[in-house]
C-alpha positions in Angstrom: 0.0 0.0 0.0 1.4 3.4 -0.9 1.6 6.2 1.5 -0.9 8.2 -0.6 -3.5 5.4 0.0 -2.7 5.2 3.7 -3.0 8.9 4.5 -5.2 9.7 7.6 -8.7 11.0 7.2 -7.6 14.4 8.6 -4.9 14.9 6.0 -7.0 17.4 4.0 -9.7 18.1 6.5 -9.2 21.2 8.8 -11.9 20.1 11.3 -10.6 16.6 11.6 -7.0 17.9 12.0 -8.2 20.0 14.9 -9.8 16.9 16.5 -6.6 14.9 15.9 -4.5 17.6 17.6 -6.6 17.5 20.8 -6.7 13.7 20.7 -2.9 13.6 20.9 -2.8 16.3 23.6 -5.4 14.7 25.8 -3.8 11.3 25.5 -0.7 12.8 27.2 -2.5 13.2 30.5 -3.3 9.5 31.1 -0.9 7.7 28.9 2.7 7.8 30.3 4.0 6.5 27.0 2.4 9.2 24.9 4.8 11.8 23.4 2.4 14.4 24.8 2.9 13.2 28.3 6.2 15.2 28.6 6.2 18.1 26.2 8.7 20.9 26.0 7.5 24.1 27.7 9.1 27.4 26.7 9.3 30.7 28.6 11.3 33.9 28.1 13.8 35.2 30.7 14.4 38.8 31.6 16.9 39.3 28.8 14.4 38.0 26.2 16.3 34.7 25.8 14.0 31.6 25.2 14.1 29.0 27.9 12.9 25.4 27.4 12.4 22.5 29.8 10.5 19.2 29.7 7.4 19.1 32.0 4.7 16.5 32.7 1.3 17.3 31.3 -1.2 16.9 34.2 -4.4 18.0 32.6 -5.8 19.1 29.2 -9.2 20.7 29.2 -10.3 21.2 25.6 -13.5 23.2 26.4 -11.5 25.5 28.8 -8.5 25.7 26.4 -6.3 24.9 29.5 -3.3 22.8 30.0 -2.1 22.1 33.6 1.5 21.5 34.7 3.0 21.5 38.2 5.9 23.6 39.4 7.8 24.8 42.4 6.5 28.3 43.2 10.1 29.4 43.9 11.4 28.2 40.6 13.1 30.3 37.9 10.4 29.5 35.4 7.7 30.6 37.8 9.4 33.9 38.3 9.8 34.3 34.5 6.1 33.7 34.0 5.2 36.2 36.6 7.2 38.8 34.6 6.0 37.6 31.2 3.0 35.3 31.1 3.5 34.1 27.5 4.4 30.4 27.1 4.7 27.8 24.4 4.3 24.1 24.5 5.9 21.7 21.9 4.8 18.1 21.3 6.2 15.8 18.6 4.6 12.4 18.0 6.9 10.4 15.7 4.4 7.6 15.2 1.7 10.0 14.0 4.4 12.1 12.2 2.9 15.2 13.9 4.3 18.3 15.5 2.0 20.4 17.7 2.8 23.8 18.9 0.5 25.5 21.4 0.9 29.0 22.9 -0.9 31.2 25.3 -0.9 33.0 28.6 -0.1 31.4 31.9 -1.4 31.7 35.4 0.6 30.3 38.4 -1.8 29.5 41.2 -0.6 28.3 44.6 -3.9 28.2 46.4 -7.6 27.7 45.6 -9.6 24.7 44.4 -7.4 23.9 41.3 -4.1 24.0 43.1 -5.5 22.2 46.2 -6.9 19.4 44.0 -3.6 19.1 42.0 -1.6 18.8 45.3 -3.9 16.3 46.9 -4.1 14.0 43.9 -0.4 13.9 43.3 1.6 11.0 44.9 3.7 11.5 48.0 6.8 10.8 45.9 5.8 13.4 43.3 5.3 16.0 46.0 8.5 15.1 47.8 10.5 17.4 45.4 8.7 20.4 46.9 10.5 19.7 50.2 13.7 21.0 48.8 15.3 23.4 51.2 16.3 26.0 48.6 14.6 27.1 45.3 15.3 25.1 42.2 18.3 26.5 40.4 20.0 27.6 43.5 23.8 27.1 43.2 25.4 24.2 45.2 29.0 23.5 46.2 28.4 19.8 45.9 26.0 17.4 44.1 22.7 17.1 45.9 19.0 16.5 45.4 18.3 19.6 47.5 16.1 17.6 49.9 16.7 17.5 53.6 18.9 14.5 54.7 16.1 13.1 56.8 13.8 12.4 53.8 16.4 11.2 51.3 15.2 7.9 49.7 12.0 7.9 51.8 8.4 8.4 51.1 7.1 11.4 53.1 4.0 11.3 55.3 1.1 13.7 54.6 1.9 15.6 57.8 5.5 16.1 56.7 4.4 17.2 53.2 1.9 19.7 54.4 4.7 21.9 55.8 5.9 22.4 52.2 2.6 23.0 50.5 3.5 26.7 49.9 6.3 25.6 47.5 3.8 23.9 45.2 1.9 25.7 42.4 -0.3 24.7 39.4 0.9 26.2 36.2 -2.1 26.8 33.9 -1.6 27.6 30.2 -4.7 29.2 28.5 -4.2 28.1 24.9 -4.7 30.9 22.4 -2.9 29.5 19.3 -2.4 26.0 18.0 -0.2 25.0 15.1 -0.2 21.5 13.6 2.3 20.0 11.2 1.8 16.6 9.6 4.8 15.1 7.8 4.2 12.9 4.7 6.1 12.0 1.5 2.9 12.7 -0.4 3.2 16.3 0.8 3.3 17.8 4.3 0.3 19.6 5.8 0.3 22.5 8.2 -2.6 24.4 9.8 -3.1 27.0 12.5 -6.0 27.8 14.8 -6.4 31.1 16.6 -8.9 31.6 19.5 -11.4 34.3 18.6 -12.4 35.8 22.0 -15.2 37.9 20.3 -16.8 34.9 18.7 -15.9 32.5 21.5 -14.5 29.9 18.9 -11.5 28.8 17.1 -10.6 30.1 13.6 -8.5 27.8 11.5 -6.5 28.1 8.3 -4.1 26.1 6.2 -0.4 27.2 6.0 2.5 26.4 3.8 4.4 23.6 5.6 
């Protein structure tokens, strides 16, 4: 079978392409093996230099246009986003031959229902990293996890974790723009969707790949 005959249904369909994009993104929340589970998240530092890091996608709410990640409220990226709320998220799915770029404005929330639920539903081991004595990125004179000696290699109790709750924050990305690139020998396809706040809907268009 030639590639032309095996092209996906969304190849020349803008609406189906949009559905395919969100299908990949949403799968990243629950499927640890999905390429969307650990996308690259980009911010901009105070000098205007792009900064990238891999983060775990914790939630993807299509109707709310919101992606959720978790971060240390003391981290460099958290401070960067307080200064400049713009962020980008990059996903590449080699099996689907798709690159997805999402961008929008962020909100770092330490308290409230969203942050509280995110904290309480994370495992104790996942929350243990917020017990670090100094902020992420703090220079050290020797190799270290940053955790107190008494919790090294141990699972913390809820009472112990509660003392470090203030270090945790939910990082929410309100998606405003989505770009999709599908790679194919028959001819690449590329599309872009922009959120239209006035219409309350997405507007899509094809682009030259």
